[in-house]
N, C-alpha and C positions, 0 to 999 in steps of 0.2 A: 301802189302809190296812193297816199292820203291827200285829200283835198281840204283845204281851210273851209270851215263851215261857220258862217256868221249869220246871225239872225237879229232882228229887230222886232220886238213885240211878238216873238213866235213865228214871224215870217222870214222865209228865206230871202237873202239879199241878192239881187240880180248882180252877177259878176263874182260870185264866191269862188268859182273855179277858174273861169277864163278871162276875166276883166274884158269882156267884149260885148257890145251892144247888140250883136246879131241875135234875132229872135230864135234861130235854130240853136245857138249856144244856150240861150236861156231855157229852152225846152230841155236840153240835155241836163241842165242843172236842176230842173224840176223832177225829171223822170229817169235820169241816167244812172243812178246808183244801181249796184248789182242787185237783182231780184225785184226791182220795183216794177219793171213793165210786166213781169210774170204775175205779180200779185194783182196788178190792175187787170190783166187777161182774165184771171180766174173769177173777177167780179163783174165781167162784162155782160153776162146773161142774168145778173140778179144778185141779190145780197147773199152772204154765206157767212156762216159761224167760223170763228177763229179755227176751230179744230178741222173743219171742212178744208179751208185753205191750206192749213198745215199738212193735211193727208194727201192733198194733190201735188203739193211741193215737197216731197219727203226729204229732199236734201237741204231744206231750208230749216234752220234752227228756229225754235220758238222765240229765242231772244231777238234775232234778226227780223223775223216777221212782226213782232211787236213794235220794233223801232221803225220798220218801214210803213206800218199802218199809222203809227203816231205821225211821222212825217207827212204822209199823204193826207191825213185829217188836217194838220196845220196848214197845208197848202190849199185846202178846199177841193181836193180831188176825191177824197173818200169821206164818208160819214157814218156814224152809227145809227141803227134803227133797231126798234123792237118789234118783233112779229106779234101779230094779234094772237089771243088765245085760240086753240088750246096750246100752241107752240110756246107762246111768251118767251121767245129766245132772242138774245141780242145778236144782231148780224152786223156785219160791215158791208156798205153798198157804195157804189159810185155816184157822185153828185151829177147833176145835169151836165155841168162842165167835164167832168171826169169820163162820162159816157161819150163825149165828143171825141175821145181819142180813138174810138173804133175805126173811122175811116183812115186815121193816121197809121194805125197798126196794120190796116188791110194794105195800104200802099207799101209799108215797109215789108210786109209778107210777100207781096207779089214781087217786089224788086229783089229781095234776098233769094227767093226760089229760083231766080236766074243763074245763081252761082252753082258750078258744078261741085262746090264743096259741100253743099247741103246733103246731110245724112238723114234720110227718111226712115231709118231702122231705129233710130234713138227713141226713147219713150215719149209718148204723147198723151196729154190728159184729156180727159172726155170733152172738158170745155174748149180746149185748144182746137179739138177736132171739129166741134160745132162752128167755132169762128172761122176755121180754115174752110168749110163748106161755104160759108156766107162770103168769104173772101174770093174764092175761086169760081164761083158761080158766074157763068156768062149770061147776063140778062137778055142778050139778043136771041138766045135759043129758047126762051121760055114760050114765047107765043101766047097761046090761050090756054096753056096748061095751068091748071089749079089742082093743088093736092094738099091733104093733110098727111104728115109723115111722122111716124114714130121712130126715134133712134134709141136703142137700148144699148148702153155701153157698160158692160159689167153690171153693177149695182146702180149705175146712174141712168136716168131716163129723161128723154127730152122730147118735146113736140114741136114739129115744124109746120109752118104754113107758107106754101109756095103760091104766090099770087102776084099779078101785075109784073114788076120787075125786080122782086126781091124774095128772099127766103127768111122768114122771121122764125126764131128758135127761142124757145124758153124751156126751163126745167119743168118736168111733168110728174114730179113726186113719184108715186108709186107705179107710174106708167100711163100710157095712153091707150084707151080701151078700143077705139074703133077707127083707126087710120085707114087711109087709102093704101099706104105702103107701110111696111115695117122692116127696119134693118136692125139686126142684133148681133153683137159679138162680145167675146170676153174683153177685149181691150180695144182702144181707139186705133191702134196700128193695124188691126185686122181689116179696117175699112179700107185703108189706102190702095192695096193692089186692085180693088174692084173699082173705087170711084176715080182714082187718078191713073192706075196702071190699066184700066179698062179690060181686066181680066174677068172671066165668069167666076162666080163664088167657088165653084167645084175646082176650077184651074187654080185659084188662089189658095187652095188648101181646105175649103170648105168650113172655115172658122166664122164666116159672116153668113148668117141665116137671113133670108129674103122672103117677105110675104108680100103678095098682091099680084095684079095683072102683069104678066112678064112684059107686055108691051109699054106699060107705064113705067115699070122698073127701068127698062132700057132708056126710055125717054129722059127719065129723071137722072140717072147716072151720066147721061151724055151732056148734061147741063154744066158739068164741072170740068174745067180745063186748066192745066197748069201752064204758066208762061214758058216760053222757050228758053232754053240754057244760053247763056252768053259764051262767046268763044274764049280760048285761053284755058 
């Protein structure tokens, strides 16, 4: 199905799809095109190069990615930035307004996880896994627990800081040297049986390597809780 796309001075006109004043309808007009929300997801932890986004979303063509990034820039959700030397590389990053989509995506994630149709065996990107952990964290269970955590997902490395009522996560380049805990696996999917299925790493096939105090490991994994499935 094709939608009429109208613009005024490069800005999308409210009502281009639904002719409806509802703010939720307008939100869908802004971010409802295929692949758009996934592109935003891949930028949620920081700026990335075009090639990095494309590598994470292998089924997305370069042409479509270019179109989505251009649209998101026109809307003010994404902007270009230049990394400082020695990298001096152009990246795409979310604007302040764009970053405000994370709680929206978290609410959608928690809501959709209640469906029995969700298939956790499908591929999962490293960034998606990190955002999933931020989404499924139960802050009521944290208490006084404070930790630095390293997450190594294939060639991607992230540093997490658990403190207060949140888990902050950011890319860690070549890796985080001295964390309290370290979790490493070839793919993001390898984390799921342990963090959400509550299986021991050995019981889950031994693909997730864990380093750190076993008591702290258990306390940390216990923080992540999936919502109950709905009936039907």
